[in-house]
PDB file of N, CA, C and O in Angstrom:
ATOM      1  N   MET A   1     106.603 114.744  73.769  1.00  0.00           N
ATOM      2  CA  MET A   1     106.352 114.740  75.191  1.00  0.00           C
ATOM      3  C   MET A   1     106.393 116.176  75.691  1.00  0.00           C
ATOM      4  O   MET A   1     107.198 116.986  75.232  1.00  0.00           O
ATOM      5  N   SER A   2     105.510 116.476  76.641  1.00  0.00           N
ATOM      6  CA  SER A   2     105.490 117.832  77.181  1.00  0.00           C
ATOM      7  C   SER A   2     105.967 117.843  78.637  1.00  0.00           C
ATOM      8  O   SER A   2     105.874 116.846  79.352  1.00  0.00           O
ATOM      9  N   CYS A   3     106.467 118.979  79.038  1.00  0.00           N
ATOM     10  CA  CYS A   3     106.983 119.170  80.387  1.00  0.00           C
ATOM     11  C   CYS A   3     105.840 119.011  81.398  1.00  0.00           C
ATOM     12  O   CYS A   3     104.782 119.614  81.222  1.00  0.00           O
ATOM     13  N   PRO A   4     106.037 118.208  82.454  1.00  0.00           N
ATOM     14  CA  PRO A   4     104.969 118.028  83.427  1.00  0.00           C
ATOM     15  C   PRO A   4     104.702 119.270  84.290  1.00  0.00           C
ATOM     16  O   PRO A   4     103.680 119.337  84.972  1.00  0.00           O
ATOM     17  N   ILE A   5     105.602 120.238  84.264  1.00  0.00           N
ATOM     18  CA  ILE A   5     105.426 121.445  85.070  1.00  0.00           C
ATOM     19  C   ILE A   5     104.699 122.539  84.296  1.00  0.00           C
ATOM     20  O   ILE A   5     103.725 123.110  84.786  1.00  0.00           O
ATOM     21  N   CYS A   6     105.180 122.832  83.070  1.00  0.00           N
ATOM     22  CA  CYS A   6     104.596 123.965  82.338  1.00  0.00           C
ATOM     23  C   CYS A   6     103.921 123.576  81.024  1.00  0.00           C
ATOM     24  O   CYS A   6     103.196 124.384  80.443  1.00  0.00           O
ATOM     25  N   GLY A   7     104.146 122.362  80.551  1.00  0.00           N
ATOM     26  CA  GLY A   7     103.485 121.906  79.329  1.00  0.00           C
ATOM     27  C   GLY A   7     104.238 122.177  78.035  1.00  0.00           C
ATOM     28  O   GLY A   7     103.779 121.765  76.969  1.00  0.00           O
ATOM     29  N   LYS A   8     105.383 122.857  78.092  1.00  0.00           N
ATOM     30  CA  LYS A   8     106.171 123.121  76.883  1.00  0.00           C
ATOM     31  C   LYS A   8     106.841 121.830  76.419  1.00  0.00           C
ATOM     32  O   LYS A   8     106.873 120.840  77.149  1.00  0.00           O
ATOM     33  N   ASP A   9     107.381 121.851  75.182  1.00  0.00           N
ATOM     34  CA  ASP A   9     108.114 120.696  74.667  1.00  0.00           C
ATOM     35  C   ASP A   9     109.374 120.463  75.506  1.00  0.00           C
ATOM     36  O   ASP A   9     110.008 121.411  75.972  1.00  0.00           O
ATOM     37  N   THR A  10     109.724 119.188  75.690  1.00  0.00           N
ATOM     38  CA  THR A  10     110.895 118.866  76.504  1.00  0.00           C
ATOM     39  C   THR A  10     112.182 119.027  75.709  1.00  0.00           C
ATOM     40  O   THR A  10     112.176 119.020  74.478  1.00  0.00           O
ATOM     41  N   ARG A  11     113.288 119.173  76.440  1.00  0.00           N
ATOM     42  CA  ARG A  11     114.619 119.214  75.837  1.00  0.00           C
ATOM     43  C   ARG A  11     115.369 117.992  76.326  1.00  0.00           C
ATOM     44  O   ARG A  11     115.281 117.644  77.503  1.00  0.00           O
ATOM     45  N   PRO A  12     116.113 117.329  75.434  1.00  0.00           N
ATOM     46  CA  PRO A  12     116.815 116.092  75.800  1.00  0.00           C
ATOM     47  C   PRO A  12     117.742 116.224  77.005  1.00  0.00           C
ATOM     48  O   PRO A  12     117.844 115.285  77.796  1.00  0.00           O
ATOM     49  N   GLU A  13     118.413 117.349  77.167  1.00  0.00           N
ATOM     50  CA  GLU A  13     119.375 117.487  78.260  1.00  0.00           C
ATOM     51  C   GLU A  13     118.722 117.612  79.645  1.00  0.00           C
ATOM     52  O   GLU A  13     119.395 117.413  80.656  1.00  0.00           O
ATOM     53  N   VAL A  14     117.443 117.932  79.704  1.00  0.00           N
ATOM     54  CA  VAL A  14     116.748 118.042  80.994  1.00  0.00           C
ATOM     55  C   VAL A  14     115.443 117.239  81.004  1.00  0.00           C
ATOM     56  O   VAL A  14     114.548 117.497  81.810  1.00  0.00           O
ATOM     57  N   ARG A  15     115.352 116.274  80.107  1.00  0.00           N
ATOM     58  CA  ARG A  15     114.136 115.480  79.975  1.00  0.00           C
ATOM     59  C   ARG A  15     113.754 114.822  81.288  1.00  0.00           C
ATOM     60  O   ARG A  15     114.651 114.309  81.957  1.00  0.00           O
ATOM     61  N   PRO A  16     112.557 114.797  81.693  1.00  0.00           N
ATOM     62  CA  PRO A  16     111.302 115.064  80.991  1.00  0.00           C
ATOM     63  C   PRO A  16     110.839 116.513  81.086  1.00  0.00           C
ATOM     64  O   PRO A  16     109.669 116.804  80.841  1.00  0.00           O
ATOM     65  N   PHE A  17     111.744 117.427  81.441  1.00  0.00           N
ATOM     66  CA  PHE A  17     111.378 118.829  81.587  1.00  0.00           C
ATOM     67  C   PHE A  17     111.819 119.641  80.381  1.00  0.00           C
ATOM     68  O   PHE A  17     112.550 119.156  79.518  1.00  0.00           O
ATOM     69  N   CYS A  18     111.357 120.896  80.338  1.00  0.00           N
ATOM     70  CA  CYS A  18     111.744 121.775  79.229  1.00  0.00           C
ATOM     71  C   CYS A  18     112.960 122.616  79.591  1.00  0.00           C
ATOM     72  O   CYS A  18     113.652 123.122  78.708  1.00  0.00           O
ATOM     73  N   SER A  19     113.224 122.769  80.892  1.00  0.00           N
ATOM     74  CA  SER A  19     114.325 123.613  81.344  1.00  0.00           C
ATOM     75  C   SER A  19     114.795 123.169  82.724  1.00  0.00           C
ATOM     76  O   SER A  19     114.123 122.397  83.407  1.00  0.00           O
ATOM     77  N   LYS A  20     115.949 123.666  83.115  1.00  0.00           N
ATOM     78  CA  LYS A  20     116.463 123.384  84.456  1.00  0.00           C
ATOM     79  C   LYS A  20     115.539 123.996  85.496  1.00  0.00           C
ATOM     80  O   LYS A  20     115.368 123.437  86.580  1.00  0.00           O
ATOM     81  N   ARG A  21     114.947 125.125  85.182  1.00  0.00           N
ATOM     82  CA  ARG A  21     114.027 125.776  86.111  1.00  0.00           C
ATOM     83  C   ARG A  21     112.860 124.851  86.453  1.00  0.00           C
ATOM     84  O   ARG A  21     112.523 124.689  87.626  1.00  0.00           O
ATOM     85  N   CYS A  22     112.240 124.241  85.435  1.00  0.00           N
ATOM     86  CA  CYS A  22     111.112 123.341  85.689  1.00  0.00           C
ATOM     87  C   CYS A  22     111.572 122.101  86.463  1.00  0.00           C
ATOM     88  O   CYS A  22     110.835 121.590  87.306  1.00  0.00           O
ATOM     89  N   ALA A  23     112.780 121.620  86.180  1.00  0.00           N
ATOM     90  CA  ALA A  23     113.319 120.494  86.931  1.00  0.00           C
ATOM     91  C   ALA A  23     113.500 120.883  88.394  1.00  0.00           C
ATOM     92  O   ALA A  23     113.213 120.087  89.289  1.00  0.00           O
ATOM     93  N   ASP A  24     113.973 122.101  88.642  1.00  0.00           N
ATOM     94  CA  ASP A  24     114.163 122.574  90.017  1.00  0.00           C
ATOM     95  C   ASP A  24     112.821 122.775  90.727  1.00  0.00           C
ATOM     96  O   ASP A  24     112.707 122.499  91.921  1.00  0.00           O
ATOM     97  N   VAL A  25     111.814 123.250  90.008  1.00  0.00           N
ATOM     98  CA  VAL A  25     110.471 123.404  90.583  1.00  0.00           C
ATOM     99  C   VAL A  25     109.956 122.035  91.020  1.00  0.00           C
ATOM    100  O   VAL A  25     109.408 121.896  92.113  1.00  0.00           O
ATOM    101  N   ASP A  26     110.131 121.029  90.173  1.00  0.00           N
ATOM    102  CA  ASP A  26     109.682 119.679  90.488  1.00  0.00           C
ATOM    103  C   ASP A  26     110.423 119.142  91.715  1.00  0.00           C
ATOM    104  O   ASP A  26     109.798 118.569  92.608  1.00  0.00           O
ATOM    105  N   LEU A  27     111.744 119.320  91.772  1.00  0.00           N
ATOM    106  CA  LEU A  27     112.536 118.876  92.916  1.00  0.00           C
ATOM    107  C   LEU A  27     112.063 119.565  94.192  1.00  0.00           C
ATOM    108  O   LEU A  27     111.931 118.930  95.238  1.00  0.00           O
ATOM    109  N   GLY A  28     111.814 120.850  94.099  1.00  0.00           N
ATOM    110  CA  GLY A  28     111.320 121.595  95.257  1.00  0.00           C
ATOM    111  C   GLY A  28     109.988 121.056  95.753  1.00  0.00           C
ATOM    112  O   GLY A  28     109.752 121.000  96.960  1.00  0.00           O
ATOM    113  N   ARG A  29     109.130 120.665  94.849  1.00  0.00           N
ATOM    114  CA  ARG A  29     107.841 120.092  95.249  1.00  0.00           C
ATOM    115  C   ARG A  29     108.032 118.773  95.996  1.00  0.00           C
ATOM    116  O   ARG A  29     107.330 118.504  96.970  1.00  0.00           O
ATOM    117  N   TRP A  30     108.980 117.949  95.542  1.00  0.00           N
ATOM    118  CA  TRP A  30     109.262 116.698  96.254  1.00  0.00           C
ATOM    119  C   TRP A  30     109.830 116.980  97.637  1.00  0.00           C
ATOM    120  O   TRP A  30     109.418 116.367  98.622  1.00  0.00           O
ATOM    121  N   LEU A  31     110.781 117.913  97.709  1.00  0.00           N
ATOM    122  CA  LEU A  31     111.463 118.175  98.978  1.00  0.00           C
ATOM    123  C   LEU A  31     110.561 118.823 100.025  1.00  0.00           C
ATOM    124  O   LEU A  31     110.774 118.635 101.223  1.00  0.00           O
ATOM    125  N   THR A  32     109.559 119.581  99.591  1.00  0.00           N
ATOM    126  CA  THR A  32     108.661 120.233 100.547  1.00  0.00           C
ATOM    127  C   THR A  32     107.439 119.393 100.877  1.00  0.00           C
ATOM    128  O   THR A  32     106.598 119.810 101.673  1.00  0.00           O
ATOM    129  N   GLY A  33     107.330 118.202 100.269  1.00  0.00           N
ATOM    130  CA  GLY A  33     106.209 117.321 100.573  1.00  0.00           C
ATOM    131  C   GLY A  33     104.967 117.583  99.754  1.00  0.00           C
ATOM    132  O   GLY A  33     103.911 117.016 100.035  1.00  0.00           O
ATOM    133  N   HIS A  34     105.072 118.443  98.730  1.00  0.00           N
ATOM    134  CA  HIS A  34     103.926 118.699  97.856  1.00  0.00           C
ATOM    135  C   HIS A  34     103.486 117.407  97.179  1.00  0.00           C
ATOM    136  O   HIS A  34     102.291 117.139  97.044  1.00  0.00           O
ATOM    137  N   TYR A  35     104.454 116.617  96.759  1.00  0.00           N
ATOM    138  CA  TYR A  35     104.171 115.294  96.208  1.00  0.00           C
ATOM    139  C   TYR A  35     104.364 114.304  97.353  1.00  0.00           C
ATOM    140  O   TYR A  35     105.340 114.392  98.097  1.00  0.00           O
ATOM    141  N   ALA A  36     103.458 113.390  97.488  1.00  0.00           N
ATOM    142  CA  ALA A  36     103.596 112.374  98.531  1.00  0.00           C
ATOM    143  C   ALA A  36     102.895 111.108  98.081  1.00  0.00           C
ATOM    144  O   ALA A  36     101.875 111.154  97.392  1.00  0.00           O
ATOM    145  N   VAL A  37     103.448 109.994  98.474  1.00  0.00           N
ATOM    146  CA  VAL A  37     102.837 108.707  98.191  1.00  0.00           C
ATOM    147  C   VAL A  37     101.890 108.404  99.348  1.00  0.00           C
ATOM    148  O   VAL A  37     102.315 108.392 100.503  1.00  0.00           O
ATOM    149  N   PRO A  38     100.614 108.159  99.056  1.00  0.00           N
ATOM    150  CA  PRO A  38      99.676 107.898 100.145  1.00  0.00           C
ATOM    151  C   PRO A  38     100.037 106.628 100.903  1.00  0.00           C
ATOM    152  O   PRO A  38     100.554 105.670 100.327  1.00  0.00           O
ATOM    153  N   SER A  39      99.761 106.634 102.182  1.00  0.00           N
ATOM    154  CA  SER A  39     100.083 105.486 103.024  1.00  0.00           C
ATOM    155  C   SER A  39      98.912 105.190 103.948  1.00  0.00           C
ATOM    156  O   SER A  39      98.209 106.093 104.403  1.00  0.00           O
ATOM    157  N   GLU A  40      98.722 103.918 104.211  1.00  0.00           N
ATOM    158  CA  GLU A  40      97.694 103.528 105.168  1.00  0.00           C
ATOM    159  C   GLU A  40      98.323 103.114 106.494  1.00  0.00           C
ATOM    160  O   GLU A  40      97.640 102.584 107.371  1.00  0.00           O
ATOM    161  N   ASP A  41      99.629 103.355 106.641  1.00  0.00           N
ATOM    162  CA  ASP A  41     100.319 103.047 107.886  1.00  0.00           C
ATOM    163  C   ASP A  41      99.840 103.999 108.978  1.00  0.00           C
ATOM    164  O   ASP A  41      99.527 105.157 108.701  1.00  0.00           O
ATOM    165  N   PRO A  42      99.782 103.518 110.212  1.00  0.00           N
ATOM    166  CA  PRO A  42      99.407 104.428 111.299  1.00  0.00           C
ATOM    167  C   PRO A  42     100.458 105.518 111.472  1.00  0.00           C
ATOM    168  O   PRO A  42     101.615 105.347 111.087  1.00  0.00           O
ATOM    169  N   ASP A  43     100.048 106.626 112.050  1.00  0.00           N
ATOM    170  CA  ASP A  43     100.972 107.744 112.251  1.00  0.00           C
ATOM    171  C   ASP A  43     102.173 107.350 113.088  1.00  0.00           C
ATOM    172  O   ASP A  43     103.293 107.780 112.811  1.00  0.00           O
ATOM    173  N   ASP A  44     101.954 106.539 114.106  1.00  0.00           N
ATOM    174  CA  ASP A  44     103.051 106.124 114.966  1.00  0.00           C
ATOM    175  C   ASP A  44     103.354 104.648 114.699  1.00  0.00           C
ATOM    176  O   ASP A  44     102.926 103.772 115.450  1.00  0.00           O
ATOM    177  N   ILE A  45     104.087 104.389 113.637  1.00  0.00           N
ATOM    178  CA  ILE A  45     104.363 103.024 113.195  1.00  0.00           C
ATOM    179  C   ILE A  45     105.135 102.233 114.251  1.00  0.00           C
ATOM    180  O   ILE A  45     104.918 101.029 114.388  1.00  0.00           O
ATOM    181  N   GLU A  46     106.024 102.878 114.995  1.00  0.00           N
ATOM    182  CA  GLU A  46     106.802 102.167 116.009  1.00  0.00           C
ATOM    183  C   GLU A  46     105.896 101.627 117.113  1.00  0.00           C
ATOM    184  O   GLU A  46     106.072 100.491 117.553  1.00  0.00           O
ATOM    185  N   ALA A  47     104.938 102.419 117.561  1.00  0.00           N
ATOM    186  CA  ALA A  47     104.012 101.960 118.597  1.00  0.00           C
ATOM    187  C   ALA A  47     103.149 100.819 118.063  1.00  0.00           C
ATOM    188  O   ALA A  47     102.850  99.878 118.798  1.00  0.00           O
ATOM    189  N   ALA A  48     102.751 100.893 116.803  1.00  0.00           N
ATOM    190  CA  ALA A  48     101.944  99.828 116.199  1.00  0.00           C
ATOM    191  C   ALA A  48     102.741  98.529 116.113  1.00  0.00           C
ATOM    192  O   ALA A  48     102.191  97.455 116.357  1.00  0.00           O
ATOM    193  N   LEU A  49     104.020  98.609 115.773  1.00  0.00           N
ATOM    194  CA  LEU A  49     104.861  97.414 115.706  1.00  0.00           C
ATOM    195  C   LEU A  49     105.040  96.793 117.090  1.00  0.00           C
ATOM    196  O   LEU A  49     104.972  95.573 117.242  1.00  0.00           O
ATOM    197  N   GLU A  50     105.268  97.631 118.090  1.00  0.00           N
ATOM    198  CA  GLU A  50     105.407  97.120 119.453  1.00  0.00           C
ATOM    199  C   GLU A  50     104.127  96.451 119.932  1.00  0.00           C
ATOM    200  O   GLU A  50     104.184  95.414 120.593  1.00  0.00           O
ATOM    201  N   ALA A  51     102.980  97.026 119.610  1.00  0.00           N
ATOM    202  CA  ALA A  51     101.695  96.442 120.001  1.00  0.00           C
ATOM    203  C   ALA A  51     101.481  95.111 119.297  1.00  0.00           C
ATOM    204  O   ALA A  51     100.967  94.172 119.905  1.00  0.00           O
ATOM    205  N   ALA A  52     101.862  95.012 118.033  1.00  0.00           N
ATOM    206  CA  ALA A  52     101.708  93.763 117.290  1.00  0.00           C
ATOM    207  C   ALA A  52     102.617  92.681 117.864  1.00  0.00           C
ATOM    208  O   ALA A  52     102.211  91.524 117.976  1.00  0.00           O
ATOM    209  N   GLU A  53     103.838  93.051 118.226  1.00  0.00           N
ATOM    210  CA  GLU A  53     104.757  92.081 118.829  1.00  0.00           C
ATOM    211  C   GLU A  53     104.243  91.612 120.189  1.00  0.00           C
ATOM    212  O   GLU A  53     104.347  90.429 120.513  1.00  0.00           O
ATOM    213  N   ALA A  54     103.693  92.523 120.982  1.00  0.00           N
ATOM    214  CA  ALA A  54     103.175  92.169 122.300  1.00  0.00           C
ATOM    215  C   ALA A  54     101.954  91.258 122.189  1.00  0.00           C
ATOM    216  O   ALA A  54     101.697  90.461 123.091  1.00  0.00           O
ATOM    217  N   ALA A  55     101.203  91.366 121.101  1.00  0.00           N
ATOM    218  CA  ALA A  55      99.995  90.565 120.922  1.00  0.00           C
ATOM    219  C   ALA A  55     100.305  89.141 120.467  1.00  0.00           C
ATOM    220  O   ALA A  55      99.434  88.274 120.545  1.00  0.00           O
ATOM    221  N   GLN A  56     101.527  88.880 119.994  1.00  0.00           N
ATOM    222  CA  GLN A  56     101.894  87.538 119.541  1.00  0.00           C
ATOM    223  C   GLN A  56     102.110  86.624 120.736  1.00  0.00           C
ATOM    224  O   GLN A  56     102.650  87.050 121.757  1.00  0.00           O
ATOM    225  N   PRO A  57     101.687  85.358 120.611  1.00  0.00           N
ATOM    226  CA  PRO A  57     101.998  84.393 121.674  1.00  0.00           C
ATOM    227  C   PRO A  57     103.510  84.243 121.816  1.00  0.00           C
ATOM    228  O   PRO A  57     104.229  84.394 120.829  1.00  0.00           O
ATOM    229  N   PRO A  58     104.013  83.950 123.018  1.00  0.00           N
ATOM    230  CA  PRO A  58     105.465  83.882 123.249  1.00  0.00           C
ATOM    231  C   PRO A  58     106.192  82.908 122.322  1.00  0.00           C
ATOM    232  O   PRO A  58     107.333  83.180 121.949  1.00  0.00           O
ATOM    233  N   GLU A  59     105.580  81.779 121.932  1.00  0.00           N
ATOM    234  CA  GLU A  59     106.274  80.822 121.074  1.00  0.00           C
ATOM    235  C   GLU A  59     106.446  81.311 119.644  1.00  0.00           C
ATOM    236  O   GLU A  59     107.251  80.753 118.898  1.00  0.00           O
ATOM    237  N   ASP A  60     105.699  82.352 119.242  1.00  0.00           N
ATOM    238  CA  ASP A  60     105.814  82.874 117.885  1.00  0.00           C
ATOM    239  C   ASP A  60     106.904  83.942 117.753  1.00  0.00           C
ATOM    240  O   ASP A  60     107.271  84.311 116.638  1.00  0.00           O
ATOM    241  N   LYS A  61     107.409  84.428 118.847  1.00  0.00           N
ATOM    242  CA  LYS A  61     108.419  85.481 118.804  1.00  0.00           C
ATOM    243  C   LYS A  61     109.780  84.900 118.406  1.00  0.00           C
ATOM    244  O   LYS A  61     110.136  83.788 118.795  1.00  0.00           O
ATOM    245  N   LEU A  62     110.515  85.667 117.636  1.00  0.00           N
ATOM    246  CA  LEU A  62     111.868  85.250 117.248  1.00  0.00           C
ATOM    247  C   LEU A  62     112.832  85.547 118.386  1.00  0.00           C
ATOM    248  O   LEU A  62     112.615  86.487 119.151  1.00  0.00           O
ATOM    249  N   HIS A  63     113.884  84.764 118.506  1.00  0.00           N
ATOM    250  CA  HIS A  63     114.862  84.960 119.574  1.00  0.00           C
ATOM    251  C   HIS A  63     116.049  85.708 119.045  1.00  0.00           C
ATOM    252  O   HIS A  63     116.992  85.976 119.790  1.00  0.00           O
TER     253      HIS A  63
END
């Protein structure tokens, strides 16, 4: 298996990376938003939820 950051062989103590440096680079990419899971949710999810609740007939709403 090769390191997903630099392509070198991995080391068991920092697997799937080759070094702590590559592990830290990967963590930094997650923390800065470089990696992101795509979403089809609207930008303002709270407003969308409120609009969906308002569109429901009164008998369908939970108490």
